N, C-alpha and C positions, 0 to 999 in steps of 0.2 A: 602252527608249529610252536611247541614250547621249547625254549632255549635250554641247552644243557646246563647243569649246575656248575660245571667247570668254567663256563663263561661268566657266570655271576661272581665266581671267586676271583676272576681276573680283575673285576672292578673293586670288589670289597677290600682287597689287599691294598688298594691305593688310597683309602680314606675311610672315615667313619660312615655309617649308613643311617644315622638318625637325623631328622631335621634339626635337632638341637645342636648339631655340630656346626651350624652356620654362624657362630659368633654373634655379631650384632643383629642378625636378622631375627630378632625376637618375635614371638607369635602373640604378643599382647596388644596389637594395634588393630583397629577395625579395617576390614576389607573395603576398598572403594565400591560404591554402589551406582553412581551415575556413569554408566559405562557404554552407552550407545545401545543399539538394537541388534541382537543376534538371534537367529532361529536355526537351531541345529537339532532337528527331530531325531530321537533315538528310541530304541525298543525297550527302554527301562520303564520302571513304574511311572505312570502319568504324574504322580505326586512330586517326582523329582525333576520333571522336564524343565520347569522354569529355572530351577537352581543350576541345571546343566547348562542352559543358555547363558546364565550369568558367569559360570565358570569358564566357558569358552570365550566370553567377552574379556574376562581377565587375561586369558592366554593371549588374546589378540593385542592387548596393551602391555604385554610383557610383565604383568603383575604376577610373576611365577609363584612366589610363595603363597599369595592369597588364592591363586588358582588351585594349587596343590591342596590347600586346606579345604576348599569348597568341594573338590572332587572326592576327597577322603570322606567328607560328610555325606556325600551322595552314596558312596560305596557302603557306608555304615547303614544308611537308611534303606538301601536296596542292594543286598549282598549279591544279587544276580545281575547287577548292572556292569557288564564287562566294559562298557565305554567309560565308566567312571575311572577305571584303572588305566585305560588308554589315556584319558585326560591327565591323570597324575603323572604318567610317564612322559607325556608331552611337556609337563611343567619342569622337567629336568633337562630338556633338550633346548638349550638357549641358542637358537639357530643362527642369529646374526651377531652373537657376541664371540668371545674367544673360543677357539676350537679345542676345548678341554673341559673336564668336569671338575668342579670344586666340591670338596668335602664329601666325596663318595657318591655324588649324584648319579654317576653312571650306574652304580650298583642298584640304587633305588629305582631308576628308570627301568633297568633290566628286570627287576623283580616285579614292578607294576605291569609291564607289558606282558610278562609271562603269566601273571594272574589273569589278565584280560583274556589271553588265549586259552587258559585253562577253564575259565568260566564259559567261554564261547560267545563271541559276538554274533549278532544276527547275520545271516548270510547276505552277501552283496556288499553294499556300501560300508557298513560298519566293520565287517570282516576285513574289507580292503584297508581301512584306516589302521586296524590293529596289525595286520600282516606287514604293511609298509613300515610301521614303526619297529616291528620285530627285525626287519631287514637292517635298519639302522643300528640298533643295539647289538645285533649279532656281529655286524661288520666292524663296528668301532671297537669292539672288545678284542678282535683278533687281527684286524688289518690296520686301518688308519681312519682318522676322523674324516679326512677329505674324501676318501673312497666310500666311506659309509654314507656321507651326505649325498654323494652322487647316486649311490644305490637307492637311497630313500627318495631322492628326486624322481628317479625312473619309476619306482613303485607308485609314488603319488601321481605321476603322470598317467599311469594305468587307471588308478581310481578316478581321476578327473575325466578321462576318456570314457569310462564306463558309466559315469554319472554326470552327463553334460548339463543337466538342468538343476543340479544341486550346487548352490552357491558355495557352501563350505568346502566341498571337494575341490572346486576351482581355486578358492582362496588359499587353502593349505598347499595346493600345488604351486601357486605363485610364490608363496613364502619359501617353498623348497627350492624353486629356481633361484631365488635371491641368495639362499644360504649356500648354494653350490656354485655360484658365479666365480669365475677365475679372476684373481686380483690383477692379473696381467692382461686381461681382455679389455682393451680400450675401445672396442666396438660396442661394449655393453649389451652383448647378445642376450644373455639371460634376463637382464634388467628390462630390456625392451619387450621380450616375450612376456614377462610378468605384467608389464603395463598393458599389453594387448588383452590380457585376461582381466585385469583389475578395472580398467577404465569403464567398460560397458556396465559392469556390476556396480561400480560406484555411482553411475548415473541412475541406476535402478534402485539402489539401496544406499542413499546418501548418509544415513545415520549409522552405518555399520562401521565399527572402530577399525577392524582389520583392513578394510579397503583403503581408507585414508592413510592409515599407518604404513602399509606396505607400498603404497604409491610414493610416499616420502622416501622410504628406504630405496626403492627402485631408482629414484631420481636424485639420489644423494651424490651427484657428480656434476662437474661444470657443464657438461653437454646437455643434461636433461633437467637441471634444477628448476629452471623457469617454468617448465610445464607442470610442476607439482606445487606451485605457490598456492593454488586454490585448495588443494588437499591440506597443505600446511596450515592455512588459516582456519580450516574447518575442524581439524582433528581435535584441537584443544576444547572445542565447543561440543563435539560429539561425546567425548569421554572425559569431562572435566574433573572427575573424581580420581583419575589414574595419573600418578605423577609422571609416568613416561609419556602420556598423551600431552601433558603440558610442556614437556621438554622437546619432543620430536620436531615441532615446527622449526626449532632453531637449527636443525640440520640444513634445511633449505635456506633459512635466513643467512646462515654462515656461508653457504656456497655463493650467495648473491651479495654478500657484503652488507647486509641489512643489520647493522650492529645493535641499534636501539631495540629492534624487534627481538633479536636474539637475547638481549639482556632481560627484557621483560618476560620472555618465555622461560628462561632458566631461573629467574628469581621466583616465579610462581611454582615451577617444578620443584625447586629446592624446598620451599615451604611445605608443599604437599608431601614430598618424600619424607621429610622430617616427621610430619604428622602421622605417616603410615609406618614409621620405623624402618624405612628402606634406605639403609646407609649407602649401598652401592649406587642406587639411583640418585641419591643426594650428592655424592661426590662426582658422579658423572655430570650432573647439572652444574656443579661448582667449577669443573674443569672448562666446560663450554663458557661459563660466565667469566672466568678469568681471561679466557681467550678474547671474548667480545669486549671486555673492559679495556684490555691492552690495545686492541685495534682502534678503539674509540679515543685513545689517549687518556683514559680514566685510570691512571696508574694507582692512585690512592684507593680507589674502590677495589681494584684487584688486590692491593696489599691487605685490605680488610678481610677479603675472602681467605687469604693465606693465614692471617691471624686466627680466623675461625677454624681453619683446617688444623692448625697446630694445637688448638684447644680440644680437638676431638681425640681423646685418648683411647687406647686399646682397640685401634682399628685392626680388623682382620685382613691384613695386607696379602695374605695367601689367596684371598678371593680376587680374581683378576680385576674385576671392575673397580674394586677399592684400591688395590695395589697400584694399578696403572695410573688412575686419576691422582692419587695422593703423591705420586712421584712426578707426574707431568706438570702439575700446577707450579711448584717452586722452580722447576726447570724453565717453564715458559716465562715466568715473571723475571727471572734473572737474565736469561739470554735475549729475550725480546728487548729488554732495556739495556743490553750491552753492559750488564753489571758482572764482569768476569770474576770478581772475587766471590760474589754470592753463588755464581754458577759452579765454582770449584768447591763450594761447601754443600752442594746437593748430595744427600746420602740415600742409598736404597733402604727401604723399610725391611725389617726382619720378616722373613718368610715370603717376601714378594716374589712373583713369578719372574722367569728369566728375562722376558722382554721389558719389564719394568726396571729390573736391575741394570740391564744394558742401557736403558735410557739415562739412568742416574750416572753411570760411569762415562757415558758420552758427554753429558753436561759437564762433569768434572774435568774430563780431558780437554774439552773446548775452552772451559774457563781457565785452566792452567796454561794452555797453549797461547791463548790470546792475552794472557798476562805476562808472556815471555818465559814461562817456566816449563820448557820442553821436557825436562827430565821427569818432573812430576806428572806431566800429561802422559808420557809413555807408560808410567805405572798404571794409570787408569785404562789405557789402551789394552794392556795385558788382561785386566779384569773384564773389559768389554769382550775381548776375544774368547774368554772362558764362557761367558753367557751365550755368545754366538754359537760356540760348540755345542752347548746344551740344546739350543733351539734346533740346530741341524740334526742332532742325535734324536730329537723328538719328531723329526720329519715335519717341522712347522715351517712350511715354505714361506708364508707371508712374513712372519715376524723375524725369521732368519734373514730374509731379504732386507727388512728394515734395519736390522742390526748391522748388516753388511754395509748399508748406506751410511749409517752412523759411524762405522769404523773408517770408511773412506773420508768422511767429512773431518773427523778428528785428526786423521793422518795428514790431511791437507793443511790444517791449521798448525800442526806441529812442524810440518815442512816450512811453512811461512815463518814461524818463529825462529827457525834455524837458518833463514835466508835462502832457502831452496825454492825460489819463486816458481819456476817452471814445474817442479814436482808438485807444489801446492795447487797450481792450476789443473794439473792432470788429475789429481785426486778429487778435487771438488767438481770438475767437469764430469768425471766418472759417476760420482754420487748423484749429480743432477740428472744425468741421462737415465740412471737406474731408477731414480724416484719418479721421473716422468712416466716410466713404463708401468707403474703400479697405481692401483686405486687405493684410497684410504679405507680403513675399517670404520664401522659406525661408532666404535668406542672412543674415537678421537675426532676433534674438529679439524685436525690436520697435523702435519709435522710441527715440532716446536718452532723451527724456522725452516722453510723450504730450502732444500739444497741449492737450488738455482739462485735463491736470494742470497745465500751465503757466498756463492760464486760471484755475484755482483758486488758484495762487500769486499771480497778479495781483490777484484779488479779495480775497485776504487783505491784500495790500499796500494796497489801497484801503479796508480796514476794512469789507468786506462779507462777513462770515463765513458767513452763512446761504446766500448764493449760492455761496460757495466750497465749502462742505460738499457741496452738490448736485453740483458738478463732480467732486469727489474720489470721491463715492459712485458716480457714473457710470463713472469710470475703473476702480474696483474690480470692477464687474460684468463688465467686458471683460477686465481684467488682474488677477485676484485675487492678493492678496499683494504688490502693488507697494509698496515701502517709502515712496516719495515720496508716494503717494496716502494711505497709512495715516497717515503723519506729518502730512500736510496736513489730513486730516480731524480728527486729534487737536488740531491747532492751532486749527482752526475751532471745535471744541467748546469749547476753553478760552477763546477770545475771546468766544463766545456766553455762556458762564457768567459771564464778568467783566462783561458788559453787563446781566445780570439784577439 
């Protein structure tokens, strides 16, 4: 099925449609080559098969720009290769990142998958891949990202069922399960189903980059993290040329409180991302690096990363991965260190997405409130509410929930600044309960400061150390090794001892 031109127009009005529109993502850097082993047989010209395998390997390590370039080269070498256009369309579908398209990528993907359908993929497996991706682009244009991801997952489930002996059909289906997992499903049903698919294949194909990669993503939660430590340690060795492969182990290291391992992982990823001109991946690694430095008490090292961030001019903050990380880092550094003046000076970057702007206004509101400036904090709350309204209007359930939590946290600290202690406890308890019900997104190592940790801080301020200790202990069960929770628990113990 070739999608109607009116659907393409829906995408194109939202942004430019040339790869040059991606700001810092310049195309003058070499593509990574040591990418692991992928075999994805297609009915294209035999001369392009190896390049196709490499392009799919790039996809599996989220080297999307380089994958797109490789697929375009294949399409030029073999104009009848429909799967080259499928691959290019997949390079615009960043399944585990933010649910929106940057710089008109939705229009590009729609065009490419339409070209694949027009050329005509081979019947069976190849046609199934193309048709499944068409379902996604059609639905995301006229319905919503979430429903489109669900429809794509269902379609890929059919492809996987019809091709049980084909590893790539199973692997892309597992990825679709992860991309459509509900953020409020604490049973991790989709993640566990993905692991059931991936584990046996990983044992059979230990050098496949996607298998190790998606096992890490599937287990990027407190319940399952330990079971992916083997994949985390292996992935950077499977695809050492891919910046994302060097970074991804830190997702598991972060869940387990393995800060030194996380630091080494992200230092290597940052260097590699810089070499490949991938600014988004570089900032993503820098955000995780700042987080790990702070948890290790290496504040000076975290400060150096922030200095380097400030030296990076002309950042395309409208790209989510860049805008979010560039906002989160200074907010983390200020609030984790209880530097309320610096928190109140955090500013949103021009053109940054609503969730990044909400984060900046939250940091400012908390900074002002904890400095005793409730009126100034209320001004930031109004700005945060405006960003929350944008997220709700966009039907972005995950980030609107996060902004709602931030709103409750800030209101709690404003109430405390005004001497309304019970109201403060009510707001922060509400925020903690709501945050407990959500999974984090892969774009972040976690909240700037967990809501329950903030509740513990409030209880210490109110001279309720026993209740505070309980909150800090709860945080440490979910986020082992968090410095703020460890320090809070120690302060609670000291206060309790002084009361005896």
